[in-house]
C-alpha positions as CSV (number, residue, x, y, z in Angstrom):
1,M,26.9,-13.3,3.0
2,S,30.4,-11.9,1.7
3,R,30.9,-10.8,-1.9
4,P,30.1,-13.4,-4.2
5,T,32.2,-14.6,-6.9
6,L,31.4,-14.3,-10.5
7,P,31.6,-18.4,-10.9
8,Q,28.6,-18.4,-7.7
9,A,26.9,-16.0,-9.5
10,Q,26.9,-17.6,-12.7
11,S,25.7,-20.7,-10.8
12,W,22.9,-19.3,-8.7
13,R,19.2,-20.0,-10.0
14,P,17.1,-17.3,-8.0
15,D,14.1,-18.7,-9.8
16,A,14.4,-21.5,-7.1
17,L,13.4,-18.8,-4.5
18,T,10.1,-18.4,-6.4
19,E,9.7,-22.2,-6.4
20,V,9.8,-22.4,-2.6
21,A,7.6,-19.2,-2.3
22,Q,5.1,-21.0,-4.1
23,A,5.5,-24.3,-2.1
24,W,5.0,-22.1,1.1
25,N,1.8,-20.7,-0.1
26,R,0.5,-23.9,-0.9
27,A,1.6,-25.2,2.4
28,A,0.1,-22.5,4.1
29,G,-3.4,-23.1,2.3
30,R,-3.6,-26.7,3.3
31,L,-2.8,-25.9,6.9
32,Q,-5.4,-23.3,7.1
33,I,-7.8,-25.5,5.4
34,E,-6.7,-28.4,8.0
35,I,-7.2,-25.9,11.0
36,D,-10.4,-24.5,10.0
37,D,-12.0,-28.2,9.2
38,A,-10.8,-29.0,12.9
39,A,-12.2,-26.3,14.6
40,R,-15.6,-26.9,12.6
41,Q,-15.7,-30.5,13.6
42,V,-15.2,-29.6,17.7
43,L,-17.9,-26.9,17.1
44,A,-20.0,-29.3,15.6
45,T,-20.1,-31.9,18.3
46,G,-22.5,-30.2,20.2
47,D,-25.3,-32.5,19.9
48,F,-23.5,-35.7,20.7
49,W,-20.6,-34.9,23.1
50,S,-21.0,-33.2,26.3
51,G,-19.3,-32.7,29.7
52,S,-16.5,-30.9,30.8
53,A,-13.6,-32.2,28.4
54,A,-16.5,-31.1,25.3
55,D,-16.7,-28.0,27.0
56,E,-13.2,-27.1,27.4
57,A,-12.5,-28.1,23.6
58,R,-15.2,-25.9,22.5
59,A,-14.1,-22.9,24.7
60,R,-10.2,-23.3,23.9
61,I,-10.6,-24.1,20.4
62,D,-9.0,-20.7,18.9
63,A,-6.1,-21.2,21.7
64,I,-5.7,-24.6,20.5
65,T,-5.5,-23.7,16.9
66,S,-3.9,-20.4,16.9
67,P,-0.3,-21.9,16.8
68,G,-1.3,-23.5,13.3
69,R,-2.9,-20.3,12.2
70,A,0.4,-18.4,13.3
71,L,2.7,-20.8,11.3
72,A,0.3,-20.3,8.0
73,R,0.8,-16.5,8.4
74,A,4.7,-17.2,8.8
75,L,4.6,-19.2,5.8
76,I,2.5,-16.5,3.9
77,A,5.3,-14.1,4.9
78,A,8.4,-16.4,4.4
79,A,6.7,-16.7,0.9
80,A,6.7,-13.1,0.1
81,A,10.2,-12.4,1.4
82,A,11.3,-15.4,-0.7
83,R,9.4,-14.3,-4.0
84,D,10.6,-10.7,-3.5
85,G,14.3,-11.7,-2.6
86,A,14.2,-14.1,-6.1
87,R,13.5,-10.7,-8.0
88,Q,16.5,-8.5,-6.1
89,I,18.9,-11.3,-6.5
90,N,17.9,-11.9,-10.1
91,E,18.4,-8.3,-10.7
92,A,21.5,-7.9,-9.1
93,R,22.9,-11.1,-10.5
94,D,22.1,-10.0,-14.1
95,Q,24.2,-6.7,-13.6
96,A,27.0,-8.8,-12.4
97,L,27.1,-10.8,-15.5
98,V,26.3,-8.0,-17.6
99,A,29.0,-6.0,-16.5
100,A,31.7,-9.0,-16.5
101,E,30.8,-9.7,-20.0
102,H,31.1,-6.2,-21.2
103,A,34.7,-6.0,-19.8
104,R,35.5,-9.1,-21.4
105,T,34.3,-7.8,-24.7
106,L,36.3,-4.8,-24.2
107,G,39.7,-7.4,-24.1
108,Y,39.8,-6.9,-20.6
109,G,40.5,-9.8,-18.5
110,V,38.1,-10.5,-15.5
111,G,38.8,-12.4,-12.4
112,D,36.8,-14.6,-10.2
113,D,36.5,-12.1,-7.3
114,G,35.5,-9.3,-9.8
115,T,38.8,-7.5,-10.4
116,V,39.5,-6.3,-14.0
117,A,43.0,-6.9,-15.6
118,T,44.3,-4.2,-18.3
119,P,45.1,-6.0,-21.5
120,A,48.9,-6.5,-22.3
121,A,48.4,-4.6,-25.4
122,A,46.5,-1.6,-26.1
123,P,43.5,-2.3,-28.8
124,D,44.1,-0.1,-32.0
125,L,41.1,1.8,-31.3
126,V,42.7,3.3,-27.8
127,R,46.0,3.6,-30.0
128,V,44.5,5.8,-32.6
129,L,42.6,7.8,-29.9
130,C,45.8,8.5,-28.1
131,G,47.7,9.4,-31.1
132,G,50.1,6.3,-30.9
133,D,51.2,7.6,-27.6
134,D,52.0,4.3,-25.6
135,A,52.3,6.0,-22.1
136,T,48.8,8.0,-22.9
137,A,47.3,4.7,-23.9
138,R,48.3,2.8,-20.8
139,M,47.3,5.7,-18.6
140,M,43.8,5.7,-20.3
141,M,43.3,1.7,-20.0
142,A,44.3,1.9,-16.3
143,T,41.8,4.4,-15.8
144,R,39.2,2.3,-17.5
145,T,40.3,-0.8,-15.9
146,A,39.6,1.1,-12.5
147,E,36.1,1.9,-13.7
148,L,35.3,-1.5,-14.9
149,T,36.4,-3.0,-11.6
150,D,34.3,-0.9,-9.6
151,T,31.2,-1.4,-11.8
152,L,31.5,-5.2,-11.2
153,V,32.9,-5.3,-7.7
154,T,29.8,-3.0,-6.9
155,A,27.5,-5.3,-8.4
156,L,28.8,-8.1,-6.9
157,D,28.3,-6.4,-3.6
158,K,24.8,-5.5,-4.5
159,L,23.8,-8.9,-5.1
160,G,25.5,-10.5,-1.8
161,A,23.7,-7.8,-0.1
162,A,20.6,-8.9,-1.8
163,D,21.1,-12.5,-0.7
164,A,21.9,-11.4,2.8
165,Q,18.9,-9.3,3.2
166,T,16.5,-12.1,1.7
167,A,17.7,-14.6,4.0
168,R,17.1,-12.0,6.9
169,D,13.8,-11.4,5.8
170,I,12.8,-15.1,5.6
171,D,14.3,-15.9,9.3
172,S,12.2,-12.4,10.1
173,A,8.9,-13.8,8.6
174,F,9.7,-17.1,11.0
175,G,10.3,-15.2,14.2
176,D,9.6,-11.8,14.2
177,S,7.1,-9.7,16.4
178,A,4.8,-9.3,13.0
179,F,4.2,-13.0,12.6
180,G,5.2,-14.5,16.1
181,D,7.0,-16.7,17.8
182,S,3.7,-18.2,18.6
183,A,4.1,-20.1,15.3
184,F,6.8,-22.1,16.9
185,G,5.3,-22.9,20.3
186,A,5.6,-19.5,22.5
187,G,2.9,-20.9,24.8
188,Q,0.0,-20.0,22.6
189,A,-1.7,-23.5,22.9
190,T,-2.6,-22.2,26.7
191,G,-3.7,-18.7,25.9
192,P,-1.3,-15.6,25.8
193,P,-0.9,-14.5,29.3
194,A,-2.8,-11.3,30.7
195,T,-1.7,-7.8,30.0
196,T,-1.9,-5.3,32.9
197,P,-2.4,-1.6,31.4
198,S,-1.3,1.1,33.8
199,G,-4.2,1.9,36.2
200,A,-6.1,-1.4,35.0
201,W,-7.1,-4.8,36.2
202,A,-5.4,-7.9,34.4
203,M,-6.6,-8.3,30.9
204,T,-5.8,-10.5,28.1
205,P,-4.6,-8.9,25.1
206,A,-8.1,-9.6,23.2
207,E,-9.9,-8.0,26.2
208,V,-7.6,-5.0,25.8
209,A,-8.2,-4.6,22.2
210,A,-11.9,-5.0,22.6
211,A,-12.2,-2.1,25.2
212,W,-10.9,0.3,22.7
213,S,-14.3,1.1,21.2
214,T,-15.1,3.2,24.3
215,M,-12.0,5.0,24.6
216,S,-10.4,8.0,23.6
217,Q,-7.4,7.9,21.2
218,D,-5.4,9.5,23.8
219,R,-6.1,7.0,26.4
220,I,-5.5,4.3,23.8
221,G,-2.1,5.5,23.2
222,E,-1.4,6.2,27.0
223,Q,-2.4,2.4,27.7
224,L,-0.1,1.3,25.2
225,A,3.0,3.3,26.4
226,A,2.4,1.6,29.6
227,M,2.7,-1.7,28.5
228,T,6.3,-3.5,28.0
229,A,7.5,-4.3,24.4
230,D,6.8,-7.7,25.3
231,E,3.0,-6.9,25.8
232,R,2.8,-4.8,22.6
233,R,3.8,-7.5,20.7
234,R,1.4,-10.2,22.1
235,L,-1.3,-7.8,21.8
236,I,-0.4,-7.4,17.9
237,E,-0.4,-11.1,17.5
238,A,-3.6,-11.4,19.4
239,A,-5.8,-8.9,18.3
240,P,-3.9,-7.7,14.5
241,R,-7.3,-6.6,13.2
242,Q,-7.7,-4.2,16.2
243,V,-4.2,-2.9,16.4
244,G,-3.7,-2.2,12.7
245,N,-7.1,-0.2,12.3
246,T,-7.7,1.6,15.5
247,D,-6.6,5.1,15.7
248,G,-4.7,6.2,18.5
249,V,-2.4,2.9,18.2
250,P,1.2,4.1,17.2
251,W,1.7,3.3,13.5
252,P,4.8,1.1,14.0
253,M,2.3,-1.1,15.9
254,R,-0.5,-0.7,13.4
255,V,2.0,-1.5,10.5
256,A,3.2,-4.6,12.2
257,A,-0.4,-5.8,13.0
258,N,-1.4,-5.1,9.2
259,R,1.2,-7.6,7.9
260,I,-0.6,-10.2,9.8
261,N,-4.0,-9.0,8.5
262,I,-2.5,-8.9,4.9
263,A,-1.5,-12.5,5.6
264,D,-4.6,-13.6,6.8
265,A,-6.5,-11.8,3.7
266,I,-3.8,-14.1,1.6
267,L,-5.2,-16.9,3.5
268,A,-8.8,-16.5,3.1
269,Q,-8.2,-15.9,-0.7
270,R,-6.3,-19.2,-1.3
271,A,-9.3,-21.0,0.6
272,I,-11.0,-19.7,-2.4
273,V,-8.5,-21.0,-4.6
274,D,-7.7,-24.5,-3.2
275,M,-11.5,-25.4,-3.0
276,P,-12.2,-29.0,-4.8
277,D,-13.2,-27.9,-8.4
278,E,-16.4,-29.6,-8.0
279,D,-17.2,-27.2,-5.5
280,K,-16.0,-24.2,-7.6
281,V,-18.3,-25.5,-10.6
282,R,-21.0,-25.6,-8.1
283,R,-20.5,-22.2,-6.5
284,M,-20.3,-20.6,-10.1
285,F,-23.8,-22.2,-11.0
286,A,-25.3,-21.3,-7.9
287,A,-24.0,-17.5,-7.9
288,G,-25.5,-17.2,-11.4
289,I,-22.7,-16.9,-14.5
290,G,-25.1,-14.5,-16.7
291,L,-26.7,-17.3,-18.5
292,D,-30.3,-18.0,-19.3
293,P,-31.7,-21.1,-17.9
294,G,-31.0,-23.3,-21.0
295,S,-27.7,-22.0,-21.7
296,A,-26.6,-22.8,-17.9
297,E,-28.0,-26.2,-18.1
298,R,-25.9,-26.9,-21.3
299,V,-22.8,-25.3,-19.8
300,W,-23.5,-27.1,-16.4
301,L,-23.6,-30.6,-18.3
302,A,-20.3,-29.5,-20.7
303,A,-18.2,-28.7,-17.5
304,H,-19.0,-32.2,-16.4
305,A,-18.1,-33.8,-19.8
306,D,-15.7,-31.5,-21.4
307,P,-12.3,-30.8,-19.5
308,A,-11.7,-27.5,-21.1
309,V,-15.3,-26.0,-20.2
310,R,-14.8,-27.2,-16.6
311,A,-11.0,-25.7,-16.8
312,E,-12.5,-22.4,-18.1
313,V,-15.4,-22.4,-15.5
314,V,-12.7,-23.0,-12.7
315,T,-10.4,-20.3,-14.0
316,A,-13.4,-17.8,-14.0
317,H,-14.2,-18.7,-10.4
318,D,-10.7,-18.3,-9.2
319,R,-9.7,-15.2,-11.2
320,E,-11.0,-12.5,-8.6
321,A,-9.2,-14.4,-5.8
322,N,-5.9,-14.9,-7.7
323,A,-5.9,-11.1,-8.6
324,R,-6.5,-10.2,-4.6
325,I,-3.6,-12.5,-3.7
326,S,-1.3,-10.9,-6.0
327,F,-2.1,-7.5,-5.1
328,Y,-1.8,-8.5,-1.3
329,E,1.7,-10.1,-1.9
330,G,2.9,-6.9,-3.3
331,L,1.8,-4.9,-0.1
332,L,4.2,-7.2,1.6
333,A,7.0,-7.0,-0.8
334,D,9.8,-4.2,-0.6
335,V,9.5,-1.2,-3.0
336,P,12.2,1.1,-4.3
337,D,12.9,3.8,-1.7
338,P,10.3,6.6,-2.7
339,T,12.5,9.1,-1.3
340,A,14.9,8.3,-4.0
341,R,17.4,9.1,-1.5
342,T,19.2,5.6,-1.6
343,D,19.2,2.6,-4.3
344,N,17.8,0.3,-1.2
345,E,14.3,-1.2,-1.2
346,V,12.3,-0.6,1.8
347,A,9.0,-2.2,3.5
348,R,5.7,-1.0,2.7
349,Q,3.6,1.2,5.5
350,I,0.2,-0.3,5.9
351,I,-1.4,2.0,8.7
352,A,-5.1,0.4,8.0
353,F,-6.2,-2.6,6.2
354,D,-9.3,-3.8,6.5
355,P,-11.1,-5.4,3.2
356,G,-14.5,-5.8,5.0
357,R,-15.0,-2.7,5.5
358,S,-12.9,-1.2,2.4
359,C,-10.7,0.5,4.6
360,F,-6.8,0.8,3.5
361,V,-4.4,3.7,4.4
362,E,-0.6,3.6,3.2
363,L,2.1,6.0,4.3
364,T,4.6,6.7,1.6
365,G,7.9,8.2,2.4
366,D,9.8,8.9,6.0
367,L,7.8,10.8,8.2
368,A,10.8,11.2,10.6
369,T,12.5,13.7,8.0
370,A,9.7,15.1,6.0
371,T,9.0,18.7,6.2
372,G,5.2,18.1,4.8
373,L,2.3,15.5,4.8
374,G,-0.2,15.2,2.4
375,V,-3.5,13.2,2.7
376,F,-4.9,12.1,-0.6
377,I,-8.6,11.2,-0.9
378,P,-9.4,9.7,-4.3
379,G,-12.7,9.2,-5.8
380,L,-15.1,7.2,-8.1
381,N,-14.2,3.6,-8.4
382,T,-11.6,3.3,-5.9
383,T,-11.2,-0.1,-3.9
384,I,-8.7,-1.3,-2.3
385,A,-7.5,-4.1,-5.0
386,D,-7.6,-1.1,-7.4
387,S,-5.7,1.3,-5.6
388,A,-2.2,0.9,-6.8
389,A,-2.6,3.8,-9.0
390,D,-3.4,5.8,-6.1
391,T,-0.7,4.9,-4.7
392,E,1.5,5.7,-7.4
393,T,0.1,9.2,-7.1
394,S,1.3,9.7,-3.6
395,R,4.7,8.2,-4.7
396,R,5.3,10.4,-7.4
397,F,5.0,13.4,-5.0
398,V,7.3,12.0,-2.6
399,T,9.9,11.2,-5.1
400,A,9.5,14.6,-6.8
401,S,10.5,16.3,-3.5
402,H,13.2,14.0,-2.7
403,G,11.5,12.8,0.6
404,E,10.5,16.3,1.9
405,V,6.8,15.5,1.3
406,A,5.2,12.1,2.9
407,M,2.2,11.2,1.7
408,L,-1.1,9.0,3.1
409,T,-3.2,7.3,0.6
410,Y,-6.3,7.3,2.4
411,L,-9.3,4.8,1.4
412,G,-11.8,5.0,4.7
413,G,-14.5,2.9,3.0
414,R,-16.5,2.1,0.2
415,F,-16.5,4.4,-2.8
416,P,-19.2,5.2,-5.5
417,A,-18.8,3.0,-8.6
418,G,-19.8,2.5,-11.9
419,D,-19.1,2.9,-15.6
420,L,-20.0,5.9,-17.5
421,V,-23.7,6.9,-16.5
422,A,-23.9,4.1,-13.8
423,G,-21.0,5.8,-12.1
424,V,-22.3,9.2,-12.4
425,I,-25.5,8.2,-10.8
426,D,-23.9,6.6,-7.7
427,A,-21.2,9.4,-7.6
428,G,-24.7,11.7,-7.2
429,K,-25.4,9.9,-3.7
430,P,-24.0,11.6,-0.5
431,T,-24.2,8.3,1.6
432,Y,-20.5,7.5,0.8
433,A,-19.3,11.0,2.0
434,L,-21.3,10.9,4.9
435,D,-20.0,7.3,6.1
436,M,-16.5,8.4,5.5
437,A,-16.2,11.7,6.6
438,P,-16.6,10.8,10.6
439,R,-13.7,8.4,9.8
440,L,-11.4,10.8,8.2
441,V,-12.0,13.3,11.1
442,A,-10.9,10.8,13.8
443,F,-7.9,9.8,11.6
444,S,-7.1,13.5,11.2
445,E,-7.0,13.1,15.0
446,D,-4.6,10.4,15.1
447,V,-2.4,12.2,12.4
448,E,-2.2,15.3,14.6
449,R,-0.8,13.0,17.3
450,T,1.7,11.2,15.3
451,V,3.1,14.3,13.6
452,A,3.3,15.9,17.1
453,A,5.0,13.0,18.7
454,T,7.9,13.6,16.1
455,G,8.7,16.9,17.7
456,R,9.1,19.0,14.5
457,D,6.1,21.2,12.9
458,I,5.1,19.3,9.8
459,P,1.8,20.8,8.2
460,V,-0.6,18.6,6.9
461,T,-2.4,19.0,3.7
462,Y,-5.9,17.2,2.9
463,I,-6.1,16.5,-1.0
464,G,-9.8,15.6,-1.8
465,H,-9.9,14.6,-5.6
466,S,-13.1,14.5,-7.3
467,Y,-15.8,12.7,-5.1
468,G,-13.0,12.9,-2.6
469,G,-13.3,16.2,-2.4
470,S,-17.1,15.8,-0.9
471,I,-15.7,13.6,1.6
472,L,-13.2,16.3,2.6
473,G,-15.5,18.9,2.7
474,T,-18.0,16.8,4.8
475,A,-15.1,16.0,7.0
476,E,-14.2,19.8,7.2
477,E,-17.9,19.9,8.5
478,L,-17.9,17.7,11.2
479,G,-14.5,18.9,12.8
480,L,-11.4,17.8,10.6
481,T,-8.0,18.9,11.9
482,A,-5.7,20.2,9.0
483,D,-3.2,22.8,8.4
484,R,-4.3,22.8,4.5
485,T,-7.2,21.3,2.5
486,F,-7.3,21.2,-1.3
487,Y,-10.3,20.6,-3.4
488,V,-9.1,19.3,-6.6
489,A,-11.4,19.0,-9.5
490,A,-13.9,18.4,-6.4
491,A,-17.8,17.2,-6.5
492,G,-18.5,19.9,-4.0
493,S,-17.3,21.3,-1.0
494,G,-18.8,18.9,1.3
495,V,-22.6,17.5,1.9
496,G,-24.7,20.5,3.6
497,V,-21.8,22.8,3.0
498,D,-23.3,26.0,1.5
499,D,-20.8,28.8,2.9
500,P,-17.6,28.7,4.7
501,G,-19.4,29.0,7.9
502,D,-20.5,25.3,7.6
503,W,-17.1,24.2,7.7
504,H,-15.6,23.6,11.2
505,N,-12.2,22.9,10.8
506,R,-10.6,22.6,14.3
507,N,-7.7,24.5,13.1
508,P,-8.4,28.4,13.1
509,D,-5.8,29.1,10.7
510,V,-6.6,26.4,8.1
511,R,-5.7,27.4,4.4
512,R,-8.0,26.4,1.6
513,F,-7.0,25.8,-2.0
514,S,-8.8,24.6,-5.2
515,M,-8.6,23.9,-8.6
516,T,-10.6,22.5,-11.5
517,A,-9.5,22.3,-15.4
518,P,-11.6,24.1,-18.1
519,G,-13.9,21.4,-19.8
520,D,-13.5,18.8,-16.9
521,P,-16.9,17.0,-16.8
522,I,-17.5,17.5,-13.1
523,E,-18.0,21.6,-13.7
524,A,-21.7,20.5,-15.0
525,V,-22.3,19.5,-11.4
526,Q,-20.3,21.7,-9.1
527,G,-22.2,23.8,-6.7
528,L,-26.0,22.5,-8.7
529,S,-28.8,23.5,-6.8
530,I,-29.7,19.6,-7.1
531,S,-26.4,18.0,-6.0
532,P,-26.0,16.7,-2.6
533,H,-22.6,17.8,-2.5
534,G,-22.8,21.2,-1.4
535,A,-21.3,24.6,-3.1
536,D,-18.6,24.9,-5.5
537,P,-15.5,25.1,-3.9
538,D,-13.6,26.9,-6.6
539,V,-15.9,30.0,-6.1
540,M,-16.3,29.5,-2.0
541,P,-15.3,32.7,-0.5
542,G,-11.9,32.6,1.0
543,V,-10.7,29.4,-0.8
544,I,-7.5,30.2,-3.3
545,R,-8.0,29.3,-6.5
546,L,-5.2,27.8,-8.5
547,N,-4.5,27.3,-12.2
548,T,-4.5,24.1,-13.9
549,G,-2.2,25.5,-16.6
550,R,-0.2,23.4,-19.1
551,R,0.4,19.7,-19.7
552,L,4.0,18.4,-20.1
553,D,3.6,18.8,-24.2
554,G,2.6,22.7,-23.7
555,S,-1.2,22.2,-24.2
556,L,-3.8,23.6,-21.9
557,M,-4.5,21.3,-19.2
558,A,-8.2,21.1,-20.2
559,G,-10.9,18.4,-21.4
560,P,-12.6,15.5,-20.0
561,A,-8.9,13.5,-19.9
562,A,-7.7,16.5,-17.4
563,H,-10.3,15.2,-14.8
564,S,-7.5,12.4,-13.6
565,A,-4.5,14.2,-15.2
566,V,-4.2,16.9,-12.7
567,V,-3.2,14.6,-10.0
568,N,-1.3,12.0,-12.4
569,E,0.6,14.0,-14.6
570,P,3.5,16.3,-13.5
571,S,1.9,19.1,-15.3
572,D,1.4,23.0,-13.9
573,A,-1.6,21.4,-12.2
574,W,0.3,18.5,-10.6
575,H,3.4,21.0,-9.4
576,N,0.9,23.1,-7.7
577,I,-0.8,20.3,-5.5
578,L,3.2,19.6,-4.5
579,A,4.0,23.5,-3.7
580,V,0.7,23.3,-1.5
581,I,1.9,20.3,0.2
582,S,5.4,21.3,0.4
583,G,4.5,24.8,1.3
584,D,6.5,26.2,-1.5
585,W,4.1,28.9,-2.1
586,G,5.9,31.2,-3.9
587,E,5.6,28.5,-7.0
588,L,1.9,28.6,-7.0
589,D,-0.1,29.7,-9.9
590,I,-3.0,31.5,-8.3
591,A,-6.3,32.2,-10.2
592,G,-7.6,34.1,-7.5
593,V,-9.5,34.0,-4.1
594,G,-13.0,32.8,-4.1
595,T,-15.9,35.6,-3.8
596,G,-18.8,33.4,-4.0
597,S,-19.3,34.5,-8.0
598,V,-19.7,31.7,-10.5
599,T,-17.2,33.4,-12.6
600,R,-14.4,31.1,-13.2
601,V,-10.8,32.4,-13.9
602,R,-9.5,30.3,-16.4
603,P,-5.9,29.0,-16.4
604,G,-3.0,30.5,-18.6
605,R,0.6,31.6,-18.2
């Protein structure tokens, strides 16, 4: 819409959008339950319903229910847009109302259109500041009037823009390619039309995606390039999980498909929250709630006799699902431009999203303008639901570089987990690195192809932090493609990596860096003969060791807290990481080059 007036801004109630979002979420959950129930009933008729009609119904159940599933996804997307819009409109509205009130407090008149009028007489303070000179006072007040008008009009323009963008986002949710015209009868009831890739026979979109497991990334890319835009859209709608998580698929397609996958994940968690309370109580006791049999029986009886106890059990049942819903909804919401080049909010770019395989990859920043790309591989206790801190780590690098750096947060599978001793024991297992490293190698090919498609030289740096260092080193052993690798407080140089000859990076000119803060507990296991994670990268021949320097308060970056602080706090260590990614190597604080010696060069300035 055009610029709203002040009376309109005052009368708006953005919270109504939040209420609409909640209603759409509930509707999506109920619709999904009904669809699943209908599908189960059809598939369960095998013992008492036979014949061609029965066979056809069972064979086409997915096509029959797909319009309803698409509508449920669209409702989830629209709810996310409404909820996000409510936040942005509310913030813009508050800014406008505060600006108007500020002008009135100073004695200026405020028009409905946001223009501010100069008072007839100068306030005493202004006259004093101007030495009693009326002409100077009028000039000062005229300047102030212009400033106040600009502030208020800008706030109202921002409010109008937020309102218009919210409307577009809601319209898009119900009709764009990420959630599909199929929600409103675009032929899905009879199945999507066949897709004919270049040089292939007619195939349905699902068949196209199913064949990718036997194809190279280059061939997948060629196949998709030969399709029309409509064919690619239908492929996204028919096989979002494969499209969103297959290396070789162009990233814009993966982002669009993963918005569908995120909506499906929200629906899956809503199915848990929307269960009847009796089923929730039964599930909690079937799973065990940490009680001995006698206590469990008493709690079971109390849950059926005392509403408060019952509510507590139900809340415990829903807690994890609600937390996941909140996190997934955040993935669909816009975020402030991480490049800090504009005041606009931008959509998140999810390159992989597969909770079943614990896979999540997010691009932060603008690859179209970046001059360096970092791939951050975290460590112990990393999960999709708890990955927000890792995303913030990537965001800080992008923002600090004003968008010259783009970042990928890479979760390619399950990470070791556990508190204290349990976590250390689990991190001592090489299985996580061995499972994830081949996926990282394959993804590095996809990264290289995507970067090449920009037509610009964008060096790619892989940063392995803690257990992520072992994942990175193992991937280098298996043929990772990287311009630079950085082992930060790394558990080791990779499973089975004892010397540089064990690394087989496909880039013969790869440059390697490492750093570990003094007193970091990981020093106790780096390079140990009993460790499965390989040699200590800090002393590996040819690896450039960087100092961790000092923290923001001037103290030495050292001790147990430094293990995480080196990647989170904007310290000397943090700036070293950014300098490697950006290629600004003149800013590096170098400790030395590894020689194989166990003697460490301590940081210092």
